[in-house]
Backbone as JSON Lines, residues from 0, in Angstrom:
{"i":0,"aa":"X","n":[-77.03,177.38,-5.61],"ca":[-77.02,177.88,-6.81],"c":[-76.58,178.15,-7.74]}
{"i":1,"aa":"X","n":[-75.95,177.95,-9.56],"ca":[-75.54,178.38,-10.69],"c":[-76.48,179.62,-11.51]}
{"i":2,"aa":"X","n":[-76.0,180.56,-12.07],"ca":[-76.09,180.93,-13.19],"c":[-74.79,181.73,-13.5]}
{"i":3,"aa":"X","n":[-75.87,182.45,-14.37],"ca":[-75.23,183.04,-16.01],"c":[-75.89,184.21,-16.59]}
{"i":4,"aa":"X","n":[-75.64,184.9,-16.84],"ca":[-76.16,186.1,-17.21],"c":[-76.09,185.96,-19.01]}
{"i":5,"aa":"X","n":[-77.39,186.16,-20.34],"ca":[-77.27,185.54,-20.99],"c":[-77.43,186.58,-22.05]}
{"i":6,"aa":"X","n":[-76.57,187.47,-22.86],"ca":[-76.38,188.42,-23.17],"c":[-76.48,188.4,-24.99]}
{"i":7,"aa":"X","n":[-77.34,189.09,-25.8],"ca":[-77.29,188.62,-27.74],"c":[-76.77,189.63,-27.79]}
{"i":8,"aa":"X","n":[-76.37,190.01,-28.8],"ca":[-75.41,191.06,-29.06],"c":[-74.42,192.17,-28.16]}
{"i":9,"aa":"X","n":[-74.63,191.38,-27.5],"ca":[-73.46,191.79,-26.33],"c":[-73.51,192.72,-25.89]}
{"i":10,"aa":"X","n":[-75.24,192.41,-25.72],"ca":[-76.75,193.34,-24.4],"c":[-77.14,191.66,-23.47]}
{"i":11,"aa":"X","n":[-77.02,192.22,-22.19],"ca":[-77.58,191.61,-21.52],"c":[-79.92,191.27,-21.37]}
{"i":12,"aa":"X","n":[-80.21,189.21,-22.01],"ca":[-81.46,189.54,-22.36],"c":[-81.66,188.87,-20.93]}
{"i":13,"aa":"X","n":[-81.07,188.9,-20.72],"ca":[-81.76,187.38,-18.66],"c":[-80.81,187.18,-18.26]}
{"i":14,"aa":"X","n":[-81.0,185.95,-16.96],"ca":[-79.95,185.05,-16.72],"c":[-80.98,184.55,-16.51]}
{"i":15,"aa":"X","n":[-80.08,183.23,-16.8],"ca":[-80.19,181.34,-15.55],"c":[-79.49,181.37,-14.9]}
{"i":16,"aa":"X","n":[-80.74,180.28,-14.35],"ca":[-80.34,179.97,-13.3],"c":[-80.34,178.73,-13.0]}
{"i":17,"aa":"X","n":[-79.54,177.43,-12.54],"ca":[-79.72,176.0,-11.82],"c":[-80.04,176.4,-10.34]}
{"i":18,"aa":"X","n":[-81.11,175.95,-10.18],"ca":[-81.76,175.43,-9.16],"c":[-80.53,174.4,-7.89]}
{"i":19,"aa":"X","n":[-80.58,174.41,-6.35],"ca":[-79.51,173.63,-5.75],"c":[-80.68,172.08,-6.21]}
{"i":20,"aa":"X","n":[-81.83,172.7,-6.75],"ca":[-82.5,170.93,-7.19],"c":[-81.85,170.38,-8.8]}
{"i":21,"aa":"X","n":[-81.44,171.05,-9.39],"ca":[-81.22,170.39,-10.59],"c":[-81.69,171.34,-11.94]}
{"i":22,"aa":"X","n":[-83.25,172.38,-11.49],"ca":[-84.19,172.72,-12.56],"c":[-83.29,174.1,-12.7]}
{"i":23,"aa":"X","n":[-84.38,174.63,-14.24],"ca":[-83.59,175.33,-14.75],"c":[-84.69,176.39,-14.59]}
{"i":24,"aa":"X","n":[-84.53,177.88,-14.47],"ca":[-85.16,178.91,-14.83],"c":[-84.45,179.92,-15.54]}
{"i":25,"aa":"X","n":[-85.45,180.96,-16.55],"ca":[-84.68,181.97,-17.69],"c":[-85.87,182.72,-17.08]}
{"i":26,"aa":"X","n":[-85.33,184.09,-16.85],"ca":[-85.79,185.08,-17.15],"c":[-85.41,185.92,-17.75]}
{"i":27,"aa":"X","n":[-85.79,187.39,-18.24],"ca":[-86.04,188.16,-18.85],"c":[-85.11,189.66,-18.22]}
{"i":28,"aa":"X","n":[-84.49,189.85,-18.73],"ca":[-84.37,191.84,-18.6],"c":[-85.39,192.43,-18.4]}
{"i":29,"aa":"X","n":[-85.35,193.17,-16.87],"ca":[-86.91,193.51,-17.29],"c":[-86.43,194.8,-18.96]}
{"i":30,"aa":"X","n":[-85.6,194.97,-18.69],"ca":[-84.69,196.81,-20.12],"c":[-85.28,195.59,-20.88]}
{"i":31,"aa":"X","n":[-84.33,194.64,-21.23],"ca":[-84.69,193.35,-22.2],"c":[-86.55,193.47,-22.85]}
{"i":32,"aa":"X","n":[-87.0,192.72,-21.2],"ca":[-88.72,192.39,-21.75],"c":[-89.47,193.49,-22.51]}
{"i":33,"aa":"X","n":[-88.95,194.8,-21.63],"ca":[-89.85,196.38,-21.99],"c":[-89.21,196.88,-23.27]}
{"i":34,"aa":"X","n":[-88.1,196.48,-24.25],"ca":[-87.89,197.47,-25.01],"c":[-88.79,196.38,-26.06]}
{"i":35,"aa":"X","n":[-89.54,196.86,-26.95],"ca":[-90.01,196.16,-28.54],"c":[-89.32,195.59,-29.18]}
{"i":36,"aa":"X","n":[-87.67,197.22,-29.5],"ca":[-87.47,196.62,-30.39],"c":[-86.38,195.09,-30.29]}
{"i":37,"aa":"X","n":[-85.74,195.05,-28.81],"ca":[-85.16,193.3,-28.52],"c":[-86.15,192.56,-28.68]}
{"i":38,"aa":"X","n":[-85.8,191.72,-29.98],"ca":[-86.57,189.9,-29.87],"c":[-85.81,188.91,-28.78]}
{"i":39,"aa":"X","n":[-87.02,188.24,-29.29],"ca":[-86.99,187.08,-28.4],"c":[-84.99,186.91,-28.22]}
{"i":40,"aa":"X","n":[-84.45,185.66,-27.63],"ca":[-83.43,184.88,-27.36],"c":[-83.4,184.0,-28.96]}
{"i":41,"aa":"X","n":[-85.0,183.32,-28.4],"ca":[-85.33,182.56,-28.97],"c":[-86.75,181.85,-29.56]}
{"i":42,"aa":"X","n":[-87.08,180.85,-29.89],"ca":[-88.65,180.79,-30.22],"c":[-89.21,180.67,-29.54]}
{"i":43,"aa":"X","n":[-88.39,179.18,-28.58],"ca":[-88.9,178.31,-27.34],"c":[-88.64,179.07,-26.83]}
{"i":44,"aa":"X","n":[-87.92,180.61,-26.15],"ca":[-88.14,181.44,-25.54],"c":[-88.73,182.94,-25.49]}
{"i":45,"aa":"X","n":[-90.07,182.5,-26.15],"ca":[-90.73,183.76,-26.21],"c":[-90.42,185.19,-25.19]}
{"i":46,"aa":"X","n":[-91.08,186.55,-25.54],"ca":[-90.81,187.8,-24.2],"c":[-91.93,188.01,-23.95]}
{"i":47,"aa":"X","n":[-93.16,187.0,-24.51],"ca":[-94.33,186.97,-24.09],"c":[-94.58,186.63,-22.14]}
{"i":48,"aa":"X","n":[-93.49,185.95,-21.61],"ca":[-93.32,185.62,-20.39],"c":[-92.4,185.47,-19.41]}
{"i":49,"aa":"X","n":[-93.35,185.8,-18.42],"ca":[-91.58,186.86,-17.49],"c":[-90.68,184.85,-16.98]}
{"i":50,"aa":"X","n":[-90.98,184.04,-17.18],"ca":[-90.2,183.32,-16.38],"c":[-89.76,182.58,-16.88]}
{"i":51,"aa":"X","n":[-89.68,181.53,-17.17],"ca":[-89.47,179.21,-17.72],"c":[-89.18,178.86,-17.7]}
{"i":52,"aa":"X","n":[-89.97,177.89,-17.24],"ca":[-88.91,176.22,-15.69],"c":[-88.58,176.46,-16.61]}
{"i":53,"aa":"X","n":[-87.59,174.48,-15.68],"ca":[-87.65,172.99,-17.12],"c":[-87.37,172.63,-15.64]}
{"i":54,"aa":"X","n":[-87.26,171.46,-15.7],"ca":[-86.44,170.35,-14.96],"c":[-85.31,169.35,-15.84]}
{"i":55,"aa":"X","n":[-84.81,170.18,-16.74],"ca":[-83.17,169.99,-17.72],"c":[-82.99,171.74,-18.65]}
{"i":56,"aa":"X","n":[-81.66,171.12,-18.77],"ca":[-81.47,172.44,-19.24],"c":[-81.95,173.01,-20.54]}
{"i":57,"aa":"X","n":[-82.68,174.47,-21.19],"ca":[-83.57,174.37,-21.25],"c":[-82.56,173.61,-23.37]}
{"i":58,"aa":"X","n":[-83.94,173.36,-24.14],"ca":[-82.72,172.63,-25.64],"c":[-81.38,173.86,-26.43]}
{"i":59,"aa":"X","n":[-82.32,175.89,-26.28],"ca":[-81.96,176.68,-26.57],"c":[-80.65,176.65,-26.31]}
{"i":60,"aa":"X","n":[-80.14,176.64,-24.51],"ca":[-78.58,176.63,-24.15],"c":[-77.95,175.14,-24.65]}
{"i":61,"aa":"X","n":[-78.78,174.5,-24.51],"ca":[-77.95,172.71,-24.1],"c":[-76.96,173.1,-25.89]}
{"i":62,"aa":"X","n":[-77.14,173.08,-27.06],"ca":[-77.12,173.33,-28.47],"c":[-75.76,174.73,-28.51]}
{"i":63,"aa":"X","n":[-76.61,175.19,-27.1],"ca":[-73.64,175.96,-27.24],"c":[-73.41,175.35,-26.77]}
{"i":64,"aa":"X","n":[-73.51,174.27,-26.48],"ca":[-72.67,173.32,-25.72],"c":[-71.29,172.55,-26.81]}
{"i":65,"aa":"X","n":[-70.61,171.82,-26.82],"ca":[-69.58,170.95,-27.47],"c":[-70.16,170.03,-27.84]}
{"i":66,"aa":"X","n":[-69.0,169.39,-28.94],"ca":[-70.01,167.53,-28.31],"c":[-68.84,166.77,-29.16]}
{"i":67,"aa":"X","n":[-68.59,165.22,-28.75],"ca":[-67.7,165.24,-28.87],"c":[-66.39,164.79,-28.9]}
{"i":68,"aa":"X","n":[-65.4,165.52,-29.48],"ca":[-63.96,165.05,-28.51],"c":[-64.21,166.83,-28.33]}
{"i":69,"aa":"X","n":[-64.45,167.64,-28.88],"ca":[-64.48,168.74,-28.24],"c":[-64.8,169.21,-26.23]}
{"i":70,"aa":"X","n":[-65.84,168.42,-26.69],"ca":[-66.49,167.71,-25.29],"c":[-65.55,167.54,-24.74]}
{"i":71,"aa":"X","n":[-64.67,166.35,-24.24],"ca":[-64.16,165.57,-23.77],"c":[-63.31,166.5,-23.36]}
{"i":72,"aa":"X","n":[-62.3,166.52,-24.65],"ca":[-60.57,168.29,-24.56],"c":[-61.21,168.56,-23.21]}
{"i":73,"aa":"X","n":[-62.2,169.27,-23.4],"ca":[-63.15,170.75,-22.61],"c":[-63.66,170.22,-20.9]}
{"i":74,"aa":"X","n":[-64.29,168.17,-20.39],"ca":[-64.21,168.48,-19.52],"c":[-63.05,167.71,-18.4]}
{"i":75,"aa":"X","n":[-61.95,168.08,-19.46],"ca":[-60.77,167.16,-19.04],"c":[-59.2,167.9,-18.99]}
{"i":76,"aa":"X","n":[-59.39,168.91,-19.88],"ca":[-58.92,170.16,-18.98],"c":[-59.73,170.44,-17.81]}
{"i":77,"aa":"X","n":[-61.05,170.99,-17.74],"ca":[-61.29,172.43,-17.32],"c":[-62.23,171.0,-15.3]}
{"i":78,"aa":"X","n":[-61.67,169.74,-15.31],"ca":[-62.52,169.16,-14.94],"c":[-63.79,169.11,-14.02]}
{"i":79,"aa":"X","n":[-64.67,169.88,-15.73],"ca":[-65.89,168.42,-15.32],"c":[-66.13,167.55,-15.48]}
{"i":80,"aa":"X","n":[-67.38,167.3,-14.67],"ca":[-68.31,166.04,-15.15],"c":[-68.81,165.74,-16.23]}
{"i":81,"aa":"X","n":[-68.66,164.84,-17.27],"ca":[-69.16,165.11,-18.67],"c":[-70.86,165.11,-18.43]}
{"i":82,"aa":"X","n":[-71.27,164.91,-17.37],"ca":[-73.2,165.2,-18.32],"c":[-73.44,166.51,-16.68]}
{"i":83,"aa":"X","n":[-72.61,167.43,-16.61],"ca":[-72.38,168.58,-16.34],"c":[-73.17,169.44,-16.89]}
{"i":84,"aa":"X","n":[-73.74,169.18,-17.99],"ca":[-74.35,169.79,-18.98],"c":[-74.43,171.4,-18.88]}
{"i":85,"aa":"X","n":[-74.73,172.34,-17.21],"ca":[-75.09,173.3,-16.9],"c":[-73.47,174.24,-16.94]}
{"i":86,"aa":"X","n":[-73.25,173.07,-16.06],"ca":[-71.08,174.58,-15.99],"c":[-70.62,173.74,-17.24]}
{"i":87,"aa":"X","n":[-70.79,172.88,-18.52],"ca":[-70.1,172.77,-19.58],"c":[-69.97,173.97,-20.04]}
{"i":88,"aa":"X","n":[-71.64,174.32,-20.94],"ca":[-72.26,175.48,-21.3],"c":[-71.57,176.96,-20.68]}
{"i":89,"aa":"X","n":[-71.48,177.37,-19.28],"ca":[-71.3,178.12,-18.69],"c":[-69.77,178.77,-19.05]}
{"i":90,"aa":"X","n":[-68.74,177.26,-19.19],"ca":[-67.27,177.96,-19.72],"c":[-67.11,177.97,-21.2]}
{"i":91,"aa":"X","n":[-67.38,177.23,-21.91],"ca":[-67.61,178.19,-22.74],"c":[-68.11,178.76,-24.15]}
{"i":92,"aa":"X","n":[-69.32,179.0,-22.6],"ca":[-70.23,179.29,-23.6],"c":[-70.47,181.24,-23.49]}
{"i":93,"aa":"X","n":[-68.95,181.46,-22.84],"ca":[-69.14,183.09,-22.54],"c":[-67.87,183.68,-23.05]}
{"i":94,"aa":"X","n":[-67.8,182.79,-24.41],"ca":[-66.01,182.84,-25.41],"c":[-66.8,182.83,-26.54]}
{"i":95,"aa":"X","n":[-66.56,182.58,-27.41],"ca":[-66.03,182.76,-28.89],"c":[-67.11,182.04,-29.48]}
{"i":96,"aa":"X","n":[-68.53,182.77,-29.35],"ca":[-69.89,181.37,-29.2],"c":[-70.38,181.55,-30.41]}
{"i":97,"aa":"X","n":[-71.07,180.7,-31.66],"ca":[-71.43,180.83,-32.95],"c":[-72.9,181.16,-31.47]}
{"i":98,"aa":"X","n":[-73.32,181.94,-33.28],"ca":[-75.16,183.1,-32.82],"c":[-74.44,184.11,-32.27]}
{"i":99,"aa":"X","n":[-75.89,184.91,-31.65],"ca":[-75.73,185.9,-31.72],"c":[-75.67,185.87,-29.67]}
{"i":100,"aa":"X","n":[-75.67,184.85,-28.88],"ca":[-75.98,184.37,-27.72],"c":[-73.94,184.29,-26.93]}
{"i":101,"aa":"X","n":[-74.43,184.54,-25.69],"ca":[-73.42,184.1,-25.71],"c":[-74.08,183.96,-23.36]}
{"i":102,"aa":"X","n":[-73.38,183.4,-22.41],"ca":[-73.79,183.13,-21.93],"c":[-72.15,183.68,-20.84]}
{"i":103,"aa":"X","n":[-72.58,183.88,-19.95],"ca":[-71.19,184.66,-19.01],"c":[-71.48,184.25,-17.35]}
{"i":104,"aa":"X","n":[-71.02,183.13,-16.54],"ca":[-71.13,183.03,-15.4],"c":[-71.33,183.89,-14.57]}
{"i":105,"aa":"X","n":[-71.79,184.3,-13.16],"ca":[-72.16,184.99,-12.48],"c":[-71.44,185.05,-11.6]}
């Protein structure tokens, strides 16, 4: 299993896991979920649900992955399979991302 902590504006919002069978689970942190002032990180991941499951990487997180030449360069430099979307996201989404969400490898 591989995991990443999901931060929204540098505050822990939840955990994203890839299970051994390749499926994904996103779960909000209990403190984030219970704080009514904290927003959902995405319209597709509303706070009213405790756990989200998907057989593929959630589109919201997939959109944090670079495309084209940038993706090729990072995959080559870091020795990441081009089809390992979760591994690539964990490599790049913990740094300077566009938007308020970061994902940091656990």
